[in-house]
C-alpha positions as CSV (number, residue, x, y, z in Angstrom):
1,M,26.7,-38.4,-20.3
2,T,29.4,-40.9,-20.8
3,P,32.2,-40.7,-18.5
4,N,34.9,-38.4,-18.9
5,P,34.1,-37.5,-22.7
6,T,36.9,-35.8,-24.4
7,I,36.0,-32.2,-24.4
8,P,36.3,-30.3,-27.8
9,A,37.4,-26.8,-27.9
10,S,35.5,-25.9,-31.0
11,I,32.6,-27.1,-32.8
12,C,31.1,-25.9,-36.0
13,L,27.4,-26.4,-36.6
14,L,26.0,-26.5,-40.1
15,R,22.2,-26.2,-40.3
16,T,21.4,-23.3,-42.7
17,S,17.4,-23.9,-43.1
18,A,14.8,-23.7,-42.7
19,I,13.0,-21.8,-40.0
20,G,11.5,-24.9,-38.2
21,D,14.6,-26.7,-38.5
22,V,16.6,-24.0,-37.1
23,T,14.6,-23.9,-33.8
24,H,15.3,-27.5,-33.5
25,V,18.9,-26.9,-33.5
26,V,18.7,-24.3,-30.6
27,P,18.2,-27.0,-27.9
28,L,21.3,-28.8,-29.1
29,V,23.1,-25.4,-28.7
30,R,22.0,-25.2,-25.2
31,T,23.1,-28.8,-24.4
32,L,26.6,-28.2,-25.8
33,Q,26.8,-25.0,-23.6
34,Q,25.6,-26.5,-20.5
35,A,27.9,-29.4,-20.6
36,W,30.7,-27.5,-21.8
37,P,30.7,-23.6,-21.2
38,E,34.0,-22.8,-22.7
39,V,33.5,-24.5,-26.1
40,A,33.5,-22.2,-29.0
41,L,30.6,-22.6,-31.2
42,T,30.3,-21.4,-34.8
43,W,27.1,-21.9,-36.6
44,V,26.8,-21.6,-40.3
45,I,23.2,-20.6,-40.9
46,G,21.0,-19.1,-43.7
47,K,20.4,-15.6,-44.1
48,L,16.9,-15.6,-43.0
49,E,17.2,-18.0,-40.3
50,R,19.9,-15.9,-38.8
51,K,17.5,-13.1,-38.3
52,L,15.6,-15.5,-35.7
53,V,18.5,-17.0,-33.7
54,G,21.4,-15.0,-34.7
55,D,21.8,-13.3,-31.1
56,L,22.0,-16.4,-29.3
57,P,24.6,-15.8,-26.6
58,G,28.0,-17.7,-26.9
59,V,27.5,-18.4,-30.6
60,A,29.5,-17.1,-33.7
61,F,27.4,-17.1,-36.6
62,V,28.7,-17.3,-40.4
63,T,25.8,-16.4,-42.8
64,F,25.1,-18.5,-46.1
65,D,23.2,-16.7,-48.8
66,K,22.0,-19.7,-50.8
67,A,20.6,-17.3,-53.4
68,A,23.9,-16.3,-54.1
69,G,25.1,-19.8,-55.2
70,W,28.9,-20.6,-55.6
71,S,29.7,-17.1,-54.5
72,G,27.7,-17.6,-51.3
73,M,29.8,-20.6,-50.5
74,R,32.8,-19.0,-51.3
75,V,31.9,-16.2,-48.7
76,V,31.5,-18.8,-45.8
77,H,34.7,-20.5,-46.9
78,E,36.5,-17.3,-46.7
79,A,35.1,-16.6,-43.3
80,L,36.1,-19.7,-42.0
81,R,39.6,-19.8,-43.5
82,G,42.5,-20.6,-41.2
83,Q,40.1,-22.4,-38.7
84,R,39.9,-26.1,-37.9
85,F,37.2,-27.4,-35.6
86,D,37.4,-30.3,-33.1
87,A,34.0,-31.4,-34.8
88,L,31.7,-30.4,-37.5
89,L,28.0,-31.5,-36.7
90,Q,26.6,-31.7,-40.5
91,M,22.9,-31.5,-39.8
92,Q,21.9,-31.0,-43.4
93,V,21.9,-33.5,-46.1
94,A,21.0,-31.5,-49.0
95,M,23.6,-31.6,-52.1
96,R,24.2,-27.8,-51.6
97,S,24.8,-28.2,-47.8
98,N,27.0,-31.2,-48.4
99,L,29.4,-29.2,-50.9
100,L,29.2,-26.3,-48.7
101,S,30.8,-28.5,-45.8
102,L,33.6,-29.6,-47.9
103,G,35.3,-26.0,-47.3
104,I,34.8,-26.5,-43.4
105,K,38.0,-27.8,-42.0
106,A,37.2,-30.3,-38.9
107,K,39.1,-33.4,-37.5
108,R,35.6,-35.0,-36.9
109,R,32.8,-34.8,-39.2
110,I,29.5,-36.0,-38.0
111,G,26.6,-36.8,-40.0
112,Y,23.4,-38.7,-40.5
113,D,23.1,-42.7,-40.2
114,R,22.9,-44.3,-43.7
115,A,19.1,-44.4,-43.7
116,R,18.8,-40.6,-43.4
117,A,21.7,-39.7,-45.5
118,R,21.4,-38.6,-49.2
119,D,23.1,-36.7,-52.0
120,L,26.5,-38.1,-51.2
121,H,26.3,-37.1,-47.7
122,G,28.3,-40.0,-46.6
123,L,31.2,-38.7,-48.7
124,V,31.4,-35.5,-46.6
125,I,31.5,-37.1,-43.0
126,N,33.6,-39.8,-41.1
127,E,31.1,-40.3,-38.2
128,R,27.4,-41.0,-37.8
129,I,24.6,-40.3,-35.3
130,P,22.8,-43.4,-34.1
131,A,20.5,-45.0,-36.5
132,R,17.0,-44.7,-35.4
133,R,13.4,-44.9,-36.8
134,G,10.4,-43.1,-35.5
135,E,12.4,-39.9,-34.1
136,H,11.0,-36.3,-34.1
137,V,13.4,-34.2,-36.1
138,L,14.3,-32.3,-33.0
139,D,15.4,-35.5,-31.6
140,A,17.3,-36.3,-34.4
141,I,19.3,-33.3,-34.4
142,G,19.7,-33.3,-30.7
143,S,21.3,-36.9,-31.2
144,F,24.3,-35.0,-33.0
145,C,25.9,-34.6,-29.4
146,E,26.0,-38.4,-28.9
147,P,29.2,-39.0,-30.7
148,L,30.8,-36.2,-28.7
149,G,29.7,-38.3,-25.6
150,L,26.5,-36.5,-24.6
151,Q,23.0,-36.9,-24.3
152,Q,20.4,-34.3,-24.8
153,R,18.1,-34.9,-21.9
154,Q,16.6,-31.6,-21.8
155,V,15.0,-29.4,-24.2
156,R,15.2,-25.6,-23.6
157,W,15.0,-22.8,-26.4
158,D,15.1,-19.3,-24.8
159,I,15.5,-17.8,-28.1
160,P,16.0,-14.0,-27.3
161,V,13.2,-11.6,-28.1
162,P,14.1,-7.9,-27.9
163,D,12.2,-5.2,-26.1
164,E,11.1,-3.7,-29.1
165,A,9.4,-6.6,-30.4
166,H,7.6,-7.2,-27.2
167,A,6.5,-3.5,-27.1
168,W,5.3,-3.9,-30.8
169,A,3.3,-7.1,-30.1
170,A,1.7,-5.4,-27.1
171,T,0.3,-2.6,-28.9
172,Q,-1.2,-5.1,-31.8
173,L,-2.6,-7.4,-29.1
174,P,-3.2,-5.2,-26.0
175,G,-4.7,-6.8,-22.8
176,D,-5.4,-10.3,-22.0
177,T,-8.4,-11.4,-24.5
178,P,-7.9,-14.8,-25.6
179,T,-6.1,-14.7,-28.8
180,L,-6.0,-17.1,-32.0
181,L,-3.3,-16.4,-34.4
182,V,-3.5,-17.9,-37.8
183,S,-0.5,-18.4,-40.1
184,P,-2.1,-19.8,-43.2
185,T,0.8,-20.2,-45.5
186,S,3.5,-22.9,-45.6
187,S,6.6,-22.7,-47.9
188,H,5.4,-26.0,-49.3
189,A,2.1,-25.0,-51.2
190,L,0.7,-28.5,-50.9
191,R,0.5,-28.4,-47.1
192,N,-1.7,-25.4,-47.4
193,W,-5.5,-25.5,-46.4
194,R,-8.0,-23.9,-48.2
195,P,-8.8,-20.0,-47.2
196,Q,-12.4,-20.6,-46.8
197,R,-11.6,-23.3,-44.3
198,Y,-9.4,-21.1,-42.2
199,A,-12.0,-18.3,-42.3
200,A,-14.6,-20.7,-40.9
201,V,-12.6,-21.5,-38.1
202,M,-11.6,-18.0,-37.6
203,D,-15.1,-16.9,-37.4
204,H,-16.0,-19.6,-35.0
205,A,-13.4,-18.4,-32.7
206,A,-14.6,-14.8,-33.1
207,T,-18.2,-15.9,-32.2
208,R,-16.8,-17.5,-29.0
209,G,-15.3,-14.1,-27.8
210,W,-11.7,-14.7,-29.0
211,R,-9.6,-12.1,-30.7
212,V,-8.3,-13.5,-34.2
213,A,-5.2,-12.3,-36.0
214,L,-3.8,-13.1,-39.2
215,V,0.0,-13.2,-39.6
216,G,2.5,-14.1,-42.4
217,G,5.4,-12.9,-44.2
218,P,5.5,-10.2,-46.9
219,S,5.8,-12.4,-49.8
220,P,3.4,-12.3,-52.7
221,T,2.2,-15.7,-52.0
222,E,1.5,-15.1,-48.4
223,R,-0.3,-11.8,-49.2
224,D,-2.5,-13.6,-51.8
225,M,-3.5,-16.2,-49.0
226,A,-4.1,-13.5,-46.8
227,D,-6.4,-11.6,-48.9
228,A,-8.3,-14.9,-49.9
229,V,-8.8,-15.8,-46.2
230,L,-9.8,-12.0,-45.3
231,A,-12.4,-12.2,-48.4
232,A,-14.0,-15.3,-46.8
233,C,-14.2,-14.0,-43.1
234,K,-17.7,-12.9,-41.8
235,H,-15.7,-11.4,-38.8
236,P,-12.9,-9.7,-40.1
237,P,-9.7,-10.4,-38.1
238,L,-6.7,-8.1,-37.3
239,D,-4.4,-8.5,-40.2
240,L,-0.8,-8.3,-39.5
241,T,0.2,-10.1,-42.7
242,G,3.8,-8.5,-43.8
243,K,3.9,-6.2,-40.7
244,D,5.8,-8.3,-38.3
245,T,9.6,-9.6,-38.3
246,L,10.6,-13.0,-37.1
247,K,11.4,-11.5,-33.5
248,R,8.1,-9.6,-33.8
249,L,6.2,-12.8,-34.6
250,M,7.9,-14.6,-31.7
251,A,6.4,-11.8,-29.4
252,L,3.2,-12.3,-31.0
253,L,3.1,-15.9,-30.3
254,G,4.0,-15.2,-26.7
255,R,0.7,-13.3,-26.3
256,A,-1.5,-15.6,-28.1
257,Q,-3.0,-18.6,-26.6
258,L,-3.4,-20.8,-29.9
259,L,-1.8,-20.6,-33.2
260,L,-3.6,-22.3,-36.4
261,T,-1.3,-23.2,-39.1
262,P,-0.2,-26.0,-41.4
263,D,3.3,-27.6,-41.0
264,S,5.3,-24.5,-41.1
265,G,8.1,-22.5,-39.4
266,P,5.6,-20.6,-37.2
267,M,4.4,-23.8,-35.7
268,H,7.9,-24.4,-34.4
269,M,8.4,-20.8,-33.1
270,A,5.2,-21.1,-31.3
271,N,6.2,-24.4,-29.8
272,A,9.4,-22.7,-28.7
273,V,7.7,-20.1,-26.7
274,G,5.1,-22.4,-25.3
275,T,2.0,-21.4,-27.3
276,K,-0.1,-24.2,-28.0
277,V,-0.6,-25.1,-31.8
278,L,-3.5,-26.3,-33.7
279,G,-1.4,-27.8,-36.5
280,L,-2.9,-29.2,-39.8
281,H,-1.4,-32.4,-40.8
282,A,-2.2,-34.4,-43.7
283,A,0.8,-34.1,-46.0
284,S,3.2,-34.6,-43.2
285,N,3.6,-36.7,-40.0
286,P,3.2,-34.7,-37.0
287,D,4.9,-37.3,-34.9
288,R,8.0,-36.4,-37.0
289,S,7.6,-32.9,-37.6
290,G,4.7,-31.4,-35.6
291,P,5.1,-29.3,-32.7
292,Y,7.5,-31.0,-30.4
293,S,6.1,-30.5,-26.8
294,D,2.5,-30.9,-27.2
295,R,0.7,-32.4,-30.2
296,R,-2.9,-32.8,-28.8
297,W,-4.3,-29.9,-30.3
298,C,-3.3,-31.1,-33.9
299,V,-5.5,-32.4,-36.6
300,N,-3.6,-35.6,-37.7
301,K,-4.9,-37.2,-41.0
302,Y,-1.5,-38.5,-42.2
303,D,-2.5,-42.2,-42.0
304,E,-5.7,-41.5,-43.8
305,A,-3.6,-39.8,-46.4
306,A,-1.0,-42.6,-46.8
307,R,-3.9,-45.1,-47.4
308,K,-5.6,-42.8,-49.9
309,Y,-2.6,-41.7,-51.9
310,L,-0.1,-44.5,-51.3
311,G,-2.3,-47.6,-50.6
312,K,-0.6,-48.4,-47.3
313,P,-1.2,-47.2,-43.6
314,A,1.5,-44.8,-42.3
315,S,3.1,-47.4,-40.4
316,E,4.1,-49.1,-43.6
317,I,5.8,-46.2,-45.5
318,P,9.2,-44.8,-44.6
319,W,9.4,-42.6,-41.7
320,G,9.3,-39.0,-42.7
321,S,7.5,-39.4,-45.9
322,K,5.8,-36.5,-47.4
323,I,2.3,-36.9,-48.9
324,E,2.4,-33.7,-50.5
325,K,-0.3,-34.6,-53.2
326,P,-3.1,-32.2,-54.7
327,G,-6.0,-32.3,-52.5
328,V,-4.3,-34.0,-49.6
329,M,-5.2,-31.3,-47.1
330,D,-8.9,-31.5,-48.0
331,L,-9.0,-34.5,-45.8
332,I,-9.0,-32.1,-43.0
333,T,-12.5,-30.6,-42.4
334,V,-13.5,-27.4,-40.8
335,D,-15.2,-29.5,-38.2
336,D,-11.9,-31.2,-37.2
337,A,-10.2,-28.0,-36.7
338,I,-13.2,-26.7,-34.8
339,E,-13.1,-29.7,-32.5
340,R,-9.5,-29.2,-31.7
341,Y,-9.9,-25.6,-31.1
342,E,-12.6,-26.3,-28.7
343,A,-10.7,-28.8,-27.0
344,A,-7.7,-26.5,-26.7
345,A,-9.9,-23.5,-25.4
346,H,-11.6,-25.8,-22.7
347,E,-8.4,-27.2,-21.4
348,M,-7.2,-23.7,-21.0
349,G,-10.6,-22.5,-19.3
350,L,-11.0,-19.8,-22.1
351,L,-14.6,-20.8,-22.8
């Protein structure tokens, strides 16, 4: 922290989505609260995302329903009418968020550096975070406190999980049997692995004495993926698809030893509760968007994907490039994932 920073009385954070990115904002909230306990924090957040973090203490939340379009923006602007913040942290660069920010009054409007800005982001801000390449998304978000005179030196989540969610999770996953959770569906379809490959890894874990549970949301896409995985399994797992809430999923993750998933929101939720993640990365760079605390158990085929689909090594393409090409996830074999499962299980002493 720089000496004697000017302490703001009020800060507005704008990050509406998605689930994984919202979890990355929580350590920034903790940093601000630890440095300035009296600061008034307001967070403009998405409707779904609020269900995960909307009970963070000391934060006022304003919900943005992006499905409502212009009327959703008007609701936010009306909720903030008459307020003027000392600082706005504009942490989302999409055009919709840039337009949304125009109705938020703030003396200091802090946004991304030029390399990471897009969709006219520079027109809605008057300060920028430091320009850095090679940062994890969480570190980039954490750097939004630097223009205010702080440094995010500690990463802490402590996202509240209600007793009801813990009780429900204990009913689904009783006892202390080692548990593999599988969340097979990303919101980006080209990041998803083949159902038969998930099933092969799940069957392997079952033969090693692990309990296996399939998790996911209630959407038709997630249900279809779950059904395809179940149809390919020789050892039927516990199917919890569509039965949990975000809070209940947090509780389930807290009872599991390992999560198998592509780059997705549950990956970051698991990381936030300290659960190991077997992340499947070919379409995205795990060093930028993988589980923040520990990426040892991830399968990383991002460089191979860059060479195959872009004709260059990962080191020569723009940081954060997505390689969401048909077939890219086929670069990850069943043996790749099983090897990481075995390594994680041995490290935990659970084989």
